[in-house]
Structures are given as C-alpha cells and as structure tokens.
N, C-alpha and C positions, 0 to 999 in steps of 0.2 A: 475433483474439487473445483477445477476451473471450467468455465463454459465460455465459448466465443463463437461468433458467426462464421460460417463457411466462407473463406476468402473468395471462392469461385461464385458465390451467390450472395450478393450484398443487399438483396431485397430485405426490407425491414429495418435498414439502417438509414439514418437521416444524413448527418454529416460525418459522424464518427462511428467506428466499430466499438462495441462495448465488450469488455472481458469481465465476466462476473465470477465470483467465487464465494464459497461458503463452506464452513467446516465447524465441527464441534471438537474442542480441545479440552483435555483434562488439565486444569490448573494453569492455563496459559498466562494468567496475570503474574505468576511468579517468575516467568522467564520472558515477560513482555518486551523488555529492551532487546533481548536476543532475537525474538521473533521479528521485531521491527527492523533490525539490522539485516536479517535475511530477506525480508520483503523488499527493502531498499536495494539490496544486491540484485534482485530480480528486476526492479525498475531500471537499474543502470544498463540492462541488456535489451530493453524494449524501447520502441518509439511511442510516446504517449504525451497527452496534454494535461491530464489531471487524473488523480487517483483518490479514492475515498474509502476509508474503512470505518465501519460501525462496529465497535466492540461492545458486546453485552455480556456482563458477568454477574454472578451472584455475589461475589466477594467485594469487588471494587466498583460495581455499578456500570453505567453505560457511558461510553466515550466515543467521540468522533475525531478522526484524523484525516487530514487532507494534504496532498502534495500537488502543487501547481507548477507546470513547466515554466522555466525561466527563458523567455524569448531572447535574452542577451547572451546565451551560451554560444560558444564558437561551434561552427559546423552543425548548426541545429538541423533537425529532421525535416525541415520544410524545403531545404535546398535540393539540387539535383543529385547530390551525393550525401544522402541522409546518414546521420549518426545517431546512436541511441541517446536518449535523454540522460544527461549527467548532472544537470544543475536544476534545482527547484526551490520553491518556497514551501516550507513545512509549517503546518499549524495543527493544533489539536490538543488532546489530553496529554497526560504525563507519559514519558517514554519509559519510566521505571516506576513500579508501584511499591516495591519492597527493597530494602538494603540487606545485603549479606544473607540472602535466602530466608529472611524472616518469614515465618508462617503465622497466620492468624491463630491466636490462642497460645503462641509461644511466649515464654517469660522474657 
C-alpha cells in the first residue's frame, strides 16, 4: 500500500522524499473518523512537513484533507536531535460522515 524512495538512492527527489500510498477500501466512509485517527497515529511516528489525502467515494463524493507541520512545535525535526512531528494544522473535509453507524437507506 505504501511506496517510498530508497533512502540509499535519493536520485529523483528534489528537496523532499515523498511517501505515496493508495488502497481500495470497502465502505471506508462509514468508519472514516477511525481511519483518520489511525492515520494521524502514523503521522505522530514520522518526520514530515505535509501530508495530503484525496478521498474518492461513491457514497459521500470526493474530499481533500491536509496536514501541515507546525514549525513552532518543541524539538522539531529540523534540529540535530530530530523528533517526530506531533503538532500540525489540519484542514479539509469532514472527519465523520455518519453518526451511530447510520447506513445509506436506513430508516
């Protein structure tokens, strides 16, 4: 699901290494808030400056989500003793599409 450049061979990268991922999920929009929480848990373990997700679904349409590194966080990853990114600005579509596991077509 994830793809990233070989750290020993940085040819083809300009300033940043890019980690790409893509997957097909069954009914992800019904657990979207949980998926976002798990994604942010991964972000808290990595050194990064921005992350973007393009969500395309048949049920709730297309949405874009962005996380931007907060330069004011303590012990940021630019120092000699880098720490994973823990603070960011989030923007984008809704974090939850349905309440109480409501399904399309349910009464």
